[in-house]
C-alpha positions in Angstrom: 16.7 -22.1 -0.7 13.1 -21.1 -1.6 11.4 -22.8 -4.5 10.4 -20.8 -7.5 6.7 -20.8 -6.5 4.6 -20.1 -3.5 0.9 -20.0 -2.6 -1.3 -17.1 -1.7 -4.5 -17.6 0.2 -6.4 -20.8 -0.5 -4.5 -22.1 -3.5 -3.3 -19.3 -5.8 0.1 -20.5 -6.9 2.4 -17.7 -8.1 6.0 -17.4 -9.2 8.1 -15.9 -6.5 9.4 -13.4 -9.1 6.5 -11.7 -10.7 6.6 -9.8 -13.9 5.4 -6.2 -13.5 3.7 -4.5 -16.3 3.5 -0.9 -14.9 6.1 0.2 -17.4 3.6 -0.2 -20.1 2.1 3.1 -19.0 5.5 4.7 -19.3 6.0 3.2 -22.8 2.7 4.8 -23.8 3.2 8.2 -22.2 3.8 9.8 -25.6 0.1 9.1 -26.4 0.8 6.2 -28.8 -0.8 3.0 -27.4 0.7 -0.4 -27.8 -1.2 -2.8 -30.0 -2.4 -5.7 -27.7 -2.2 -8.3 -30.5 1.3 -7.3 -31.5 2.6 -6.9 -27.9 1.0 -9.9 -26.2 3.6 -12.4 -27.7 6.3 -10.6 -25.7 4.8 -12.1 -22.5 5.3 -15.6 -23.8 9.1 -16.0 -23.0 8.4 -15.1 -19.4 5.6 -17.6 -19.0 7.6 -20.3 -20.8 10.6 -19.7 -18.4 8.3 -20.3 -15.4 7.8 -16.6 -14.6 4.1 -17.1 -15.2 2.6 -14.5 -12.8 2.0 -11.0 -14.2 1.2 -7.9 -12.1 -0.7 -4.9 -13.5 -3.4 -2.4 -12.6 -6.4 -0.7 -14.2 -4.4 2.4 -14.8 -1.2 0.9 -16.2 -2.1 2.0 -19.7 -3.0 -1.0 -22.0 -1.5 -3.6 -19.6 -4.8 -5.4 -18.9 -5.7 -5.4 -22.6 -2.3 -6.9 -23.5 -2.5 -9.5 -20.7 -6.0 -10.5 -21.7 -4.9 -10.9 -25.3 -2.0 -13.0 -24.2 -4.2 -15.3 -22.1 -6.6 -15.7 -25.1 -3.7 -16.6 -27.4 -1.5 -18.7 -25.1 -3.7 -20.1 -22.3 -3.4 -23.6 -23.8 0.4 -23.4 -23.9 1.1 -21.9 -20.4 -0.8 -21.5 -17.2 -0.6 -17.8 -16.2 -1.8 -15.8 -13.2 -3.0 -12.3 -14.0 -2.9 -10.0 -10.9 -4.4 -6.6 -11.2 -5.4 -3.6 -9.0 -8.3 -1.2 -8.6 -7.3 2.3 -7.7 -10.5 4.3 -7.3 -10.5 8.1 -7.1 -11.1 9.5 -3.6 -14.7 10.4 -2.6 -18.1 8.9 -2.6 -18.6 5.4 -4.0 -21.2 2.7 -4.4 -21.3 -1.1 -4.8 -22.5 -0.5 -8.4 -19.3 1.5 -9.1 -17.2 -1.3 -7.6 -19.0 -3.9 -9.7 -18.4 -1.8 -12.8 -14.7 -1.5 -12.1 -14.3 -5.2 -11.5 -16.3 -6.0 -14.6 -14.2 -3.6 -16.7 -11.0 -5.4 -15.6 -12.6 -8.8 -16.3 -13.5 -7.7 -19.8 -10.0 -6.5 -20.5 -8.4 -9.6 -19.0 -10.8 -11.8 -20.9 -11.6 -13.9 -17.9 -14.4 -15.0 -15.7 -12.6 -14.3 -12.4 -9.7 -12.1 -11.3 -6.9 -14.2 -9.8 -5.9 -11.5 -7.3 -7.6 -8.0 -7.1 -5.4 -5.6 -5.1 -7.1 -2.5 -3.7 -5.5 0.9 -3.2 -7.0 3.5 -0.8 -5.9 7.1 -1.0 -7.3 8.7 2.2 -7.9 6.6 5.3 -9.9 9.3 7.2 -12.6 8.9 4.7 -14.2 5.5 5.6 -15.4 4.9 2.0 -12.3 2.7 1.6 -13.8 0.2 4.0 -17.1 0.2 2.2 -15.3 -0.5 -1.0 -13.4 -3.4 0.5 -16.6 -4.9 2.0 -18.2 -4.6 -1.5 -15.2 -6.3 -3.1 -15.5 -9.1 -0.6 -19.1 -9.6 -1.6 -18.1 -9.7 -5.3 -15.5 -12.3 -4.2 -18.3 -14.4 -2.8 -20.1 -14.1 -6.1 -17.0 -15.6 -7.8 -15.8 -12.5 -9.7 -12.6 -12.3 -7.7 -10.6 -15.4 -6.5 -8.4 -13.6 -3.9 -8.4 -10.1 -2.4 -5.3 -8.2 -1.7 -4.1 -4.7 -0.9 -1.5 -2.4 -2.4 0.4 0.4 -0.6 -1.5 0.0 2.7 0.3 0.9 5.9 0.6 -1.5 8.8 -2.2 0.1 10.9 -4.8 -0.2 8.1 -3.8 -3.7 7.1 -4.7 -4.5 10.7 -8.0 -2.6 10.5 -9.0 -4.5 7.3 -8.0 -7.9 8.5 -9.5 -7.5 12.0 -12.8 -6.4 10.4 -13.1 -9.8 8.7 -12.1 -8.8 5.2 -10.2 -11.9 3.7 -7.0 -10.2 2.7 -4.2 -12.5 1.4 -1.5 -10.0 0.3 -0.2 -6.4 0.5 1.9 -5.0 -2.4 4.4 -2.4 -1.1 7.7 -0.9 -1.9 10.5 -3.0 -0.3 14.1 -2.9 -1.3 17.6 -2.5 0.0 16.9 1.2 -0.1 13.4 1.1 1.4 13.2 -1.1 4.5 9.9 0.2 5.9 8.1 -3.1 5.3 10.5 -5.0 7.5 9.1 -3.5 10.8 5.5 -3.2 12.0 4.2 -4.3 8.6 5.9 -7.7 8.8 4.6 -8.1 12.3 1.0 -7.4 11.3 1.3 -9.6 8.2 2.6 -12.5 10.3 -0.2 -12.0 12.9 -3.0 -12.1 10.3 -1.5 -14.4 7.7 -1.0 -11.8 5.0 2.0 -12.1 2.6 3.9 -9.2 1.0 4.5 -8.7 -2.7 7.5 -6.4 -3.0 7.9 -3.8 -5.8 10.8 -1.4 -6.3 13.2 -4.2 -5.4 15.6 -3.2 -8.2 14.8 0.6 -7.7 13.8 1.1 -11.3 17.0 -0.6 -12.5 19.4 1.4 -10.3 20.2 -1.7 -8.3 22.2 -3.3 -11.1 25.7 -3.6 -12.5 24.8 -0.8 -15.0 25.1 1.9 -12.4 28.1 0.7 -10.5 30.7 3.5 -10.6 28.6 5.7 -12.8 28.2 9.5 -12.2 25.0 10.7 -10.8 22.3 11.0 -13.5 20.3 14.0 -14.3 16.6 13.2 -14.3 15.5 15.0 -17.4 13.0 14.1 -20.1 15.0 11.1 -21.2 14.6 9.3 -17.9 11.9 6.7 -17.4 9.2 7.2 -14.8 10.8 4.4 -12.8 14.1 6.1 -12.8 12.6 9.5 -11.8 10.7 7.8 -9.0 13.5 5.7 -7.5 16.1 8.5 -7.8 14.0 10.2 -5.2 14.4 7.2 -2.9 18.2 7.3 -3.5 18.2 11.1 -2.6 16.1 10.4 0.5 18.4 7.7 2.0 21.6 9.8 1.6 22.3 10.5 -2.0 24.4 9.1 -4.8 27.6 8.5 -2.7 25.6 6.4 -0.2 24.0 4.5 -3.0 27.4 3.8 -4.7 28.7 2.4 -1.4 25.9 -0.1 -1.4 26.5 -1.0 -5.0 30.2 -1.7 -4.2 29.2 -4.1 -1.4 26.6 -5.8 -3.6 29.2 -6.1 -6.4 31.6 -7.9 -4.1 28.9 -10.3 -3.0 27.7 -10.9 -6.6 31.2 -11.8 -7.7 31.6 -14.3 -5.0 28.4 -16.1 -6.1 29.0 -15.4 -9.8 25.7 -13.6 -10.2 24.6 -10.0 -10.8 24.0 -7.1 -8.5 20.3 -7.3 -9.4 20.3 -11.0 -8.3 21.7 -10.1 -4.9 19.2 -7.3 -4.4 16.3 -9.6 -5.3 17.5 -12.5 -3.3 17.9 -10.4 -0.2 14.2 -9.3 -0.3 13.0 -12.8 -1.2 14.6 -14.0 2.1 12.7 -11.5 4.3 9.9 -12.7 6.5 6.4 -12.5 5.1 7.6 -11.9 1.5 5.8 -14.1 -1.0 7.4 -12.6 -4.1 9.1 -9.7 -5.7 7.9 -7.8 -8.8 10.5 -7.1 -11.5 9.3 -4.7 -14.2 9.3 -5.5 -17.9 9.3 -3.3 -20.9 7.5 -5.7 -23.2 9.0 -5.9 -26.7 12.0 -3.7 -25.8 14.3 -5.8 -23.6 14.1 -8.8 -21.2 16.4 -10.1 -18.6 14.8 -13.5 -18.1 18.0 -15.6 -17.9 19.6 -13.2 -15.4 16.4 -13.1 -13.4 16.2 -16.9 -13.1 19.7 -17.0 -11.6 18.2 -15.6 -8.3 17.0 -19.2 -7.6 20.5 -20.6 -8.1 22.3 -19.3 -5.0 21.8 -18.4 -1.3 23.1 -15.4 0.6 25.3 -16.3 3.5 25.0 -14.7 7.0 28.1 -12.7 6.3 26.7 -11.5 3.0 23.6 -10.2 4.8 25.6 -8.7 7.6 27.7 -6.7 5.1 24.5 -5.4 3.4 23.0 -4.5 6.8 26.1 -2.6 7.7 25.7 -0.3 4.7 22.0 0.0 5.3 22.7 1.2 8.8 24.3 4.3 7.4 21.2 5.3 5.3 18.7 7.8 6.4 15.3 6.0 6.8 12.6 6.5 4.2 10.0 8.5 6.2 6.7 7.1 7.3 5.1 3.8 6.8 4.5 1.7 3.7 2.5 3.7 1.1 2.9 7.0 2.8 4.7 8.2 -0.3 1.3 8.4 -2.0 -0.5 10.1 0.9 1.8 12.7 2.4 5.0 14.6 1.8 7.6 13.8 0.7 5.8 12.4 -2.3 8.3 9.8 -3.6 6.6 9.4 -6.9 7.8 10.0 -10.5 6.6 13.6 -10.5 7.3 14.3 -6.8 3.7 15.0 -6.1 0.3 13.4 -6.8 -0.5 15.5 -9.9 -0.4 12.5 -12.2 -2.6 10.5 -9.9 -5.4 12.8 -8.7 -6.5 16.4 -8.2 -7.7 16.6 -4.6 -9.1 14.8 -1.6 -12.8 15.5 -1.0 -13.8 16.2 2.6 -14.7 13.0 4.5 -17.8 14.6 6.1 -20.0 17.4 4.8 -19.9 20.5 7.2 -23.3 22.0 8.0 -24.3 25.2 9.8 -25.0 24.7 13.5 -26.5 27.0 16.2 -24.9 30.3 17.1 -22.4 30.5 14.4 -21.0 27.0 14.9 -20.3 24.4 12.2 -21.0 20.7 12.6 -20.3 17.3 11.0 -22.0 14.0 11.3 -20.5 10.6 10.7 -23.7 8.7 10.3 -23.7 6.4 13.3 -27.1 5.5 14.6 -26.5 7.1 18.0 -25.9 10.6 16.7 -29.6 11.2 15.9 -30.9 9.2 18.7 -28.9 10.9 21.4 -28.9 14.3 19.8 -25.2 15.1 19.2 -22.9 15.7 16.3 -19.6 14.0 15.6 -17.8 17.3 16.0 -18.5 21.0 16.4 -16.3 23.9 15.4 -16.8 27.2 17.2 -14.4 29.9 16.2 -10.9 28.4 16.3 -11.9 25.5 18.5 -13.0 22.0 17.4 -14.6 19.5 19.8 -14.9 15.9 18.7 -17.4 13.7 20.5 -16.4 10.4 22.1 -16.0 8.1 19.1 -16.0 4.3 18.8 -15.3 2.0 15.9 -18.9 2.1 14.7 -19.3 2.5 11.0 -23.0 2.5 10.0 -24.3 -0.8 11.3 -20.8 -2.4 11.4 -18.2 -2.6 14.2 -14.8 -2.1 12.6 -11.7 -3.7 14.0 -13.3 -6.9 15.4 -11.8 -7.9 18.7 -8.4 -6.2 18.0 -8.1 -3.1 20.3 -5.4 -1.6 18.2 -7.5 -1.9 15.1 -10.5 -0.3 16.8 -8.3 2.5 18.1 -6.8 3.3 14.6 -10.3 3.4 13.1 -11.5 5.7 15.9 -8.5 8.0 15.3 -9.3 7.9 11.5 -12.8 9.1 12.4 -11.5 11.9 14.6 -9.1 13.0 11.9 -12.0 12.9 9.4 -14.0 15.2 11.6 -11.2 17.6 12.2 -10.2 17.8 8.5 -13.8 18.4 7.5 -13.9 21.4 9.9 -10.8 22.9 8.6 -8.1 21.6 11.0 -5.4 18.9 11.0 -4.3 16.3 13.6 -1.4 18.7 14.3 -4.0 21.1 15.8 -5.2 18.6 18.5 -4.4 19.8 22.0 -6.3 17.3 24.1 -7.5 13.7 23.8 -9.3 11.4 26.3 -9.3 7.7 25.9 -11.8 5.3 27.6 -11.0 1.5 27.4 -13.5 -1.1 28.3 -10.9 -3.3 29.8 -7.8 -1.7 31.4 -5.8 -4.8 30.4 -6.0 -3.7 26.8 -4.6 -0.2 27.5 -1.2 -0.8 25.8 -2.2 -1.5 22.2 -4.6 1.4 22.4 -2.0 3.7 23.8 0.5 2.6 21.2 -2.0 3.3 18.4 -2.5 6.8 19.9 1.3 7.2 20.1 1.9 6.3 16.5 -0.8 8.7 15.2 0.3 11.7 17.5 4.0 11.2 17.1 5.6 14.6 17.3 2.3 16.3 18.3 2.0 15.1 21.9 -1.4 16.5 22.9 -2.5 16.4 26.5 -4.0 13.0 27.2 -6.0 10.9 29.7 -6.6 7.2 29.5 -9.0 5.5 32.0 -11.1 2.4 32.2 -14.8 2.9 31.7 -17.6 0.5 30.7 -18.7 1.4 27.1 -22.3 1.5 26.1 -22.4 -1.0 23.3 -21.2 -4.6 23.3 -18.0 -5.4 21.6 -16.6 -1.9 21.6 -13.2 -1.8 23.3 -12.2 1.9 23.1 -13.7 5.3 22.8 -11.7 8.5 22.2 -12.7 12.2 22.2 -10.5 15.1 21.1 -10.2 18.9 21.1 -8.3 20.9 18.5 -7.4 24.6 18.3 -6.8 26.1 14.9 -3.8 28.5 14.8 -4.4 32.2 13.9 -4.2 32.8 10.2 
């Protein structure tokens, strides 16, 4: 059986069950803020029980302030790890903005260095997310951040970040008996690059518990918590309340055999998955705690037959669509509100369109060759968009290192950015051409293309051709046709 602690990166010891503070934002949604001095002592029982790792974010209401106050009051009594996130708005950014965000969290947390700073990106086609990660890496070298992680990244962009040399140690994603997306390509990429998963939603907002066994389907009205509203959408997605109740019945049988709770079984199952460093169990500080029950997860092991029974029920579920984090980027938005209205207003265009000759519109991505060789990244003429052959160049950097799949995904991001900026979508692409520097690397490039154009199936050619600059493994061009209005 696993121990109660594990290590992230180069020496960050964390409890395998982390205490999540995102429900503080829900507790404050009426507009009345929690007092940090009064609320901080509610963290003490968790730390004293060995659950000394707390997870929060810059936008979880007063969570950082409360955690900082707790560390100030109790640091001598209990060693704690305070993990937070930076979730910037989409659009232009600067290193000064990144430094300001990190400094703001440090001030709230009353520390000199953030134990783990987890970064969220809203829109991969806009390469600003890579700039922000490189700047965070530089702040890590300055000592303001101990370890750098991701949150809600999909497998392709974990690969892009790691292959580009950014020292990522973790990715925090939804992972539960209902949501198994992280068990596929995500786990493979994490194992390849030494990244560990921090799983949230493991108890589905409390639905995966004895409380809901045999209960009628709830109505998500104004009395429901944000967690309940969010994870009821997951239940609806995998097949609805009857399917969920079948899972609870199986979990109840297993729990009775081990003399534990349904929540213990749900948590233990995810803790046993490859690449999982820990699970995050939410806490409503000062309202209720389930510390004794939570600790029982370390007192038993699931048998092979237990896991097989759970898998048998899971096989009847409809899959949660997309990859990890897609619920924050594309429909169906499996969020508390069912859209992104409580997160952000809009996505700015990745590239600024400018008028071109003879009624055309152009965009430029800023690579050094565009000006030198006299071409744009893409041109729109009428309903047609033509995207130039694109490599993984980003300013003076080569993104994706020596990983052909990582380079291909970044190139496809660049193509998508150009098409979006000119009024189209990837669904409008009718033709792509792929040039690989070494034909032996065709398959990871082709698979990247296949994952991004699943269900679209443009005409395509892939050939071997020596590329101009050293280190570039793949170049792709595309053509799109905008449908009539």
